[in-house]
C-alpha positions in Angstrom: 42.2 -1.8 -71.9 42.1 -4.9 -69.9 42.8 -3.0 -66.8 40.0 -0.5 -67.6 37.7 -3.5 -68.2 38.5 -5.1 -64.9 38.0 -1.8 -63.1 34.6 -1.3 -64.8 33.5 -4.8 -63.9 34.6 -4.3 -60.3 32.7 -1.0 -60.1 29.6 -2.7 -61.7 29.9 -5.5 -59.2 30.2 -3.0 -56.2 27.2 -1.1 -57.4 25.1 -4.3 -57.7 26.4 -5.4 -54.3 25.3 -2.1 -52.7 21.9 -2.3 -54.5 21.5 -5.9 -53.2 22.4 -4.8 -49.7 19.9 -1.9 -49.9 17.1 -4.1 -51.2 17.8 -6.7 -48.6 17.7 -4.0 -45.9 14.4 -2.8 -47.4 12.8 -6.1 -47.0 12.1 -5.7 -43.3 10.4 -2.6 -41.7 12.8 -0.3 -39.9 12.8 0.2 -36.0 14.7 3.5 -35.2 16.4 3.8 -31.9 18.0 7.1 -31.0 21.3 8.3 -29.6 21.7 11.8 -28.2 25.2 12.3 -26.5 28.6 13.9 -26.6 30.8 12.8 -29.6 33.1 15.8 -29.7 35.3 17.7 -27.3 37.1 16.5 -24.1 34.4 14.0 -23.1 33.9 12.6 -26.6 35.1 9.2 -25.8 32.0 8.5 -23.6 29.5 9.2 -26.4 31.6 7.8 -29.1 31.6 4.5 -27.3 27.8 4.6 -27.0 27.3 5.3 -30.6 29.7 2.9 -31.9 28.4 0.2 -29.6 24.9 0.8 -31.0 25.9 0.8 -34.5 28.0 -2.3 -34.3 25.2 -4.2 -32.6 22.6 -2.9 -35.1 24.8 -3.8 -38.1 25.1 -7.4 -36.7 21.4 -7.7 -36.1 20.7 -6.5 -39.6 23.3 -8.8 -41.2 21.7 -11.9 -39.5 18.3 -11.2 -40.7 16.8 -8.6 -38.3 15.1 -8.5 -34.8 11.9 -10.2 -34.3 9.3 -8.5 -32.0 5.9 -10.1 -31.9 5.0 -11.0 -35.5 7.3 -8.6 -37.2 11.0 -8.8 -37.9 12.7 -5.2 -38.0 16.0 -3.9 -39.2 17.6 -1.6 -36.6 18.5 1.9 -37.5 20.4 4.0 -35.1 19.7 7.8 -35.5 22.5 9.7 -33.8 22.8 13.4 -32.6 26.1 14.9 -31.2 24.9 17.3 -28.3 28.5 18.6 -27.8 28.0 18.2 -24.0 25.8 21.3 -24.3 22.3 20.9 -22.6 20.6 23.2 -25.2 22.0 20.9 -28.0 20.8 17.9 -26.0 17.2 19.3 -26.0 17.4 19.9 -29.7 18.7 16.3 -30.2 15.7 14.9 -28.2 13.3 17.1 -30.1 14.6 15.7 -33.3 14.1 12.3 -32.0 10.5 13.1 -31.1 9.9 14.6 -34.6 11.1 11.3 -36.2 8.7 9.3 -34.0 11.5 7.6 -32.0 10.4 6.5 -28.6 13.6 5.0 -27.3 16.9 6.9 -27.0 20.3 6.1 -25.5 22.0 9.1 -23.7 22.8 11.8 -22.9 26.2 11.1 -21.3 26.4 13.9 -18.7 24.1 15.2 -15.8 23.2 18.5 -17.3 22.1 17.1 -20.6 20.2 14.2 -19.0 18.3 16.7 -16.8 17.6 19.1 -19.6 16.0 16.6 -22.0 13.6 15.2 -19.2 10.7 17.5 -20.1 10.9 16.7 -23.9 11.2 13.1 -23.2 8.2 12.8 -20.8 6.0 15.1 -22.9 6.7 13.1 -26.1 6.5 9.6 -24.7 10.3 8.8 -25.0 12.1 6.4 -22.7 15.8 7.4 -22.5 18.9 5.7 -21.1 21.4 8.2 -19.8 24.9 7.8 -18.5 24.3 10.5 -15.8 23.9 10.2 -12.2 21.4 12.6 -10.5 19.0 10.4 -8.5 16.0 12.7 -9.4 16.0 11.4 -12.9 15.3 7.9 -11.7 13.2 8.5 -8.6 9.4 9.0 -8.7 7.7 11.0 -10.0 10.3 10.7 -12.8 9.7 7.5 -14.8 11.2 7.8 -18.2 14.8 7.6 -17.6 16.8 4.4 -17.1 20.5 4.7 -15.8 22.7 2.8 -18.2 25.6 2.1 -16.0 26.7 2.0 -12.4 26.5 5.4 -10.6 29.4 7.0 -8.8 27.6 6.8 -5.5 27.5 3.0 -6.1 31.0 2.5 -7.4 32.8 5.0 -5.2 32.1 3.3 -1.9 33.1 -0.1 -3.4 36.4 1.3 -4.7 37.1 3.0 -1.4 36.3 0.1 0.7 38.5 -2.1 -1.4 41.5 0.3 -1.1 41.0 0.5 2.6 40.9 -3.2 3.1 43.7 -4.1 0.6 45.9 -1.1 0.3 45.7 0.5 3.8 44.2 3.7 2.5 43.2 6.0 5.3 43.2 9.4 3.9 41.8 10.8 0.6 41.7 14.1 -1.3 39.3 15.1 -4.1 39.7 17.4 -7.2 36.9 18.2 -9.7 36.4 20.3 -12.7 34.2 23.3 -12.0 31.2 21.9 -13.6 28.0 20.5 -12.1 28.7 16.9 -13.0 32.2 16.5 -11.5 31.3 18.7 -8.5 28.2 16.5 -7.8 30.3 13.4 -8.1 32.9 14.9 -5.7 30.2 15.7 -3.1 29.0 12.1 -3.4 32.6 10.8 -3.1 33.1 12.9 0.0 30.0 11.6 1.6 30.8 8.1 0.8 34.5 8.2 2.1 33.5 9.9 5.3 30.8 7.2 5.9 33.5 4.6 5.6 35.7 6.3 8.1 38.2 7.8 5.7 39.8 11.2 6.5 39.1 13.7 3.7 42.1 16.0 3.7 41.1 18.1 0.7 37.8 18.6 -1.0 37.6 22.2 -2.3 40.1 22.4 -5.1 38.6 22.8 -8.6 39.8 23.6 -12.2 38.5 24.8 -15.5 37.9 22.2 -18.2 40.2 24.0 -20.6 43.1 24.0 -18.2 46.4 22.9 -19.7 48.8 23.4 -16.8 47.6 21.4 -13.7 50.7 22.0 -11.6 49.4 25.0 -9.8 46.0 23.4 -9.4 47.5 20.3 -7.7 50.2 21.7 -5.7 47.9 22.6 -2.6 46.5 19.2 -2.9 49.8 17.6 -2.8 50.7 19.3 0.4 48.1 17.4 2.1 49.9 14.0 1.2 46.8 11.9 0.8 46.9 8.1 0.5 44.4 8.5 -2.4 43.7 11.2 -4.9 40.2 11.0 -6.4 39.7 12.7 -9.8 36.0 13.2 -9.5 34.0 13.0 -12.8 37.2 13.4 -14.8 36.9 13.5 -18.5 39.0 11.0 -20.6 40.9 14.1 -22.0 41.8 15.6 -18.6 42.7 12.4 -16.8 46.1 11.9 -18.2 47.1 15.5 -17.8 46.1 15.4 -14.1 47.9 12.1 -13.6 51.1 13.3 -15.3 51.0 16.5 -13.3 50.5 14.7 -9.9 53.3 12.2 -10.6 55.7 14.9 -11.7 55.0 16.8 -8.6 56.3 13.7 -6.7 52.8 12.1 -5.7 53.4 8.4 -5.0 49.9 7.6 -3.6 47.0 5.9 -5.5 44.9 7.8 -8.0 41.2 6.8 -8.9 38.1 8.0 -10.5 34.5 6.8 -10.6 34.1 7.5 -14.4 35.2 5.2 -17.2 38.3 5.9 -19.2 40.0 5.3 -22.5 43.2 3.1 -22.3 44.6 4.5 -25.5 44.2 8.1 -24.4 45.9 7.4 -21.0 48.7 5.5 -22.8 49.2 8.5 -25.2 48.8 11.3 -22.6 50.6 9.8 -19.5 52.4 6.7 -20.6 53.9 4.7 -17.7 52.8 7.5 -15.2 49.3 6.3 -15.5 50.3 2.8 -14.2 48.2 2.0 -11.2 45.3 4.5 -12.2 42.0 3.0 -10.9 38.7 3.6 -12.8 35.4 2.0 -13.6 35.7 -0.3 -16.5 33.4 -1.9 -19.0 31.0 -4.6 -17.6 33.1 -7.5 -18.6 36.2 -9.3 -17.9 37.9 -12.2 -19.8 36.4 -14.6 -17.3 32.9 -13.1 -17.6 32.8 -12.6 -21.4 30.5 -14.9 -23.3 31.3 -15.9 -27.0 28.7 -13.3 -28.0 30.7 -10.6 -26.2 33.8 -11.7 -27.8 32.2 -11.6 -31.3 30.7 -8.2 -30.5 34.3 -6.8 -29.6 35.6 -8.3 -32.8 32.9 -6.9 -34.8 33.2 -3.4 -33.2 36.9 -3.5 -33.8 36.6 -4.6 -37.4 34.0 -1.7 -38.0 35.9 1.1 -36.3 39.5 -0.1 -36.3 39.8 0.1 -32.5 38.0 -0.9 -29.4 37.0 1.0 -26.1 36.7 -1.2 -23.0 33.8 1.0 -21.9 31.8 -0.5 -24.8 31.6 -3.6 -22.6 28.9 -1.6 -20.7 27.5 0.6 -23.6 26.5 -2.5 -25.6 23.8 -3.3 -23.0 21.4 -0.5 -23.5 20.2 -1.4 -27.1 20.0 -5.0 -25.9 17.8 -4.0 -23.0 15.6 -2.0 -25.1 15.0 -4.6 -27.8 14.6 -7.4 -25.3 12.0 -5.5 -23.3 10.0 -4.7 -26.5 10.0 -8.4 -27.3 8.1 -9.1 -24.1 5.2 -6.6 -25.1 5.3 -5.5 -28.8 2.8 -2.7 -28.1 5.6 -0.9 -26.2 7.2 0.0 -29.5 4.9 3.0 -29.5 3.5 2.9 -25.9 6.2 3.7 -23.2 3.7 3.0 -20.5 3.6 -0.6 -21.6 7.4 -0.6 -21.5 7.4 0.7 -18.0 5.0 -1.9 -16.8 7.2 -4.7 -18.4 10.3 -3.4 -16.6 9.0 -4.4 -13.2 9.1 -8.1 -13.9 11.3 -8.2 -17.0 14.1 -10.9 -17.0 16.0 -12.5 -19.9 19.2 -14.3 -20.5 22.3 -12.1 -20.5 23.9 -13.0 -23.8 27.2 -11.2 -23.0 28.1 -13.1 -19.8 29.0 -16.6 -19.2 26.9 -18.7 -16.7 23.3 -17.9 -15.8 23.4 -14.1 -15.7 20.2 -12.2 -16.4 19.2 -9.0 -17.9 16.9 -7.2 -15.5 16.1 -3.8 -14.2 17.5 -2.8 -10.8 17.7 0.2 -8.8 15.3 -0.3 -5.9 17.9 0.5 -3.2 19.2 3.7 -4.9 15.9 5.1 -6.5 13.0 3.2 -5.0 12.0 1.9 -8.5 13.5 -0.3 -11.2 15.2 2.4 -13.3 18.7 1.0 -13.9 20.0 -1.8 -16.1 21.8 -4.5 -14.3 25.5 -4.6 -15.4 28.4 -5.8 -13.5 30.6 -3.2 -11.5 34.0 -3.9 -13.1 36.8 -1.9 -11.5 40.1 -1.5 -13.5 43.6 -0.7 -12.9 45.6 0.7 -15.8 49.0 -1.0 -16.4 51.5 -0.8 -19.3 49.0 0.6 -21.8 46.0 -1.6 -20.9 43.4 -2.2 -18.3 43.5 -5.1 -15.9 40.6 -6.0 -13.7 40.9 -5.1 -10.1 37.6 -6.5 -8.7 33.9 -7.1 -9.8 30.9 -6.3 -7.8 27.1 -6.1 -8.3 24.5 -3.3 -7.7 21.0 -3.9 -6.7 
């Protein structure tokens, strides 16, 4: 009987606590921010990192009283939609955001999806923050998309130059999935490598995304014996398979990509064979990380039981949206006001030590400020974890 009473009391307390939390949440009006991206399939790690970063940060904001914009303090609600890396579903997701009156959306995560949602975003007054690289999304007359990370045509040259100067790399081979995103990134990589004076020894080998045996795919590339093998636009699921196959074929050169990766997936899929693999990392290092970034990582880990280094970059989009809205509260429903603010916007960067600033960049690449300023951190995988190779900046 005593045990039943205790259980009943605990359930009653839990119910009251939940009611109290709901009541507290209801005290503030809600500001909805959307996410449309891939959270299932081979590229799921990219979108999951986005969604979890937003949810962890929103929960933190709400727990500490909300976010004040003008005279109003809001609780932040993240409305998410899994587009399954399908452009048609991405359109459906953006239409859902429009129906809910959401004007700010993070995603999509791939080129096709980001391009597909552009008409919906522009016709419904939605600013969206894709993790996709086509310059046409960010160049005039386009105005509603903001690149949420460093593009491959910005990171690729930096990686190649570093490897030329520090590792003596002279020859390079590219391999890409037979999809528009990876093929576009391959073409950009070939152009960048050639401009730097590297010899491209292979650039026409492709594979299907559902490939399970990469040995026949890689064999002709291995015959070229490149100093560097670039896995253009490779998904987190395919990367360890390609690395393992290349090493088992006897390749001893360097392997790199301009896409972000998941250390856990690499460790599980390739183990020590992935040591030395170079990829773009999250926008932080132990030296750069501020106390707020450290707390974000801890909160994210507590909330989801694990952490993805790429979230060091993905945490920024929501912060940029809210900080920009703070400058001109009318932008909550008026994206024209948001775009005007972007040209001169500047705020302290809470995730970096020192005097780093949140600001919009992209003038060199796009001719207008349609990219968030995050550090370009390049990682090397070693013994189950990422280590920082070098850090750079993008204008």
